C-alpha positions, 0 to 999 in steps of 0.5 A: 853412891856418893862418889857418883853424886860428887862427880855429877855435881862437879862435871855434869851440865844441866840443859833445858828440857831436863837434860843432864850432860855427863858425857865427859865421864859416863856416856861419851868419854868413859872414866873406867875407874868410876865404872869399876866402882859402879860395877862393885856397887851393883855387885854388892846391891845384887849380891845373892841374886843369880846372874847368868847374863847382863843385858843393856842397850847400845850404845852408852850402856855397853861400857858400864855393863862390860865393866860391871860383868867383871864383878859378877864372875865375868858373865856375858854381856848382851846388848840390844841393837838399835839398827839392823846389821848384816851380822844379825842372823837367825830369829830375833827378839824385837821391841819398839822404844822411844828415846827421851834424849834423842827424840827418836823411835827405835826397834831394838833387836837381840838375836834369840840365841843370846837369851835363853828361857830361864836365864837370869838377867841383870839389866844395866844402863846409864840413865833412867828417865821415862823408862822407855828403853828399859821397858823395851828390854823387859819386853825382850826378856819376857818374850824370851822367858828370861828371869829379870833379877834386877835393874841397875841404873847409874843415874835416875831422874827421880822427878820423871816417872820411869823409876816409880813405874818400874818399882810399882811393877815389882822390879828390883831397881837400884839406881846409884844416883837419883836426881831429885831436881835440876836447874838449867839456869843455875846448874844446881843438881839435887839428889834424893 
C-alpha cells in the first residue's frame, strides 16, 4: 500500500536491533485517517470472506482493529489482554507469547464468552516480525474452535521469519507494507 510505505519512509525511524519506530502515526499517536485507509484496504483484500469478529492483541492493535471493523459491517472487536484484571471473569483462553520489541513474555487472555466455536475471525495487528503474538492469537482461535479467515498486518518485517512461516502454514496473510530491509546508520527503508 503506497500511502503507508510513503508514511513509513517519511516518518519512520530505524533503530539498532531491527526496530522500526512508527509511534508518531501508528502505535502511540494514531493517524485515524490513515487507519481508515488501512481498514478499507483490508476490506478490499478480504472481500467475500465471512467475518464475525476481529481479534487483536493489546495495545497497539486495538485502534487499528476498531477502525477496520467499520469496513466489515461494524463487527465486534475482541482483544487479547496481556495482564490479569479484576474485570476478567469466567473461563478464559490463554496463550503464552514473547514480545520481540519489549523482550518480555506474556500470557495473553481472552474470555471464552467472546469467541465462540465456528465464528469466523479476522486477526488484525500493527506489526509482524517473528510471529509470536500472532501464533498466540491463532492458538486461542484454535482452542475456541473459531475459523481464522485471514490475518491483516499493517507493517511486516519481511526479512524476519514470521510472515513466511504463517504463509507456509496456509494462512491468508495480507500485510499492507512489507519492509525488506532497514539500515539504522542511514535510516534507509526498502520495501518488497
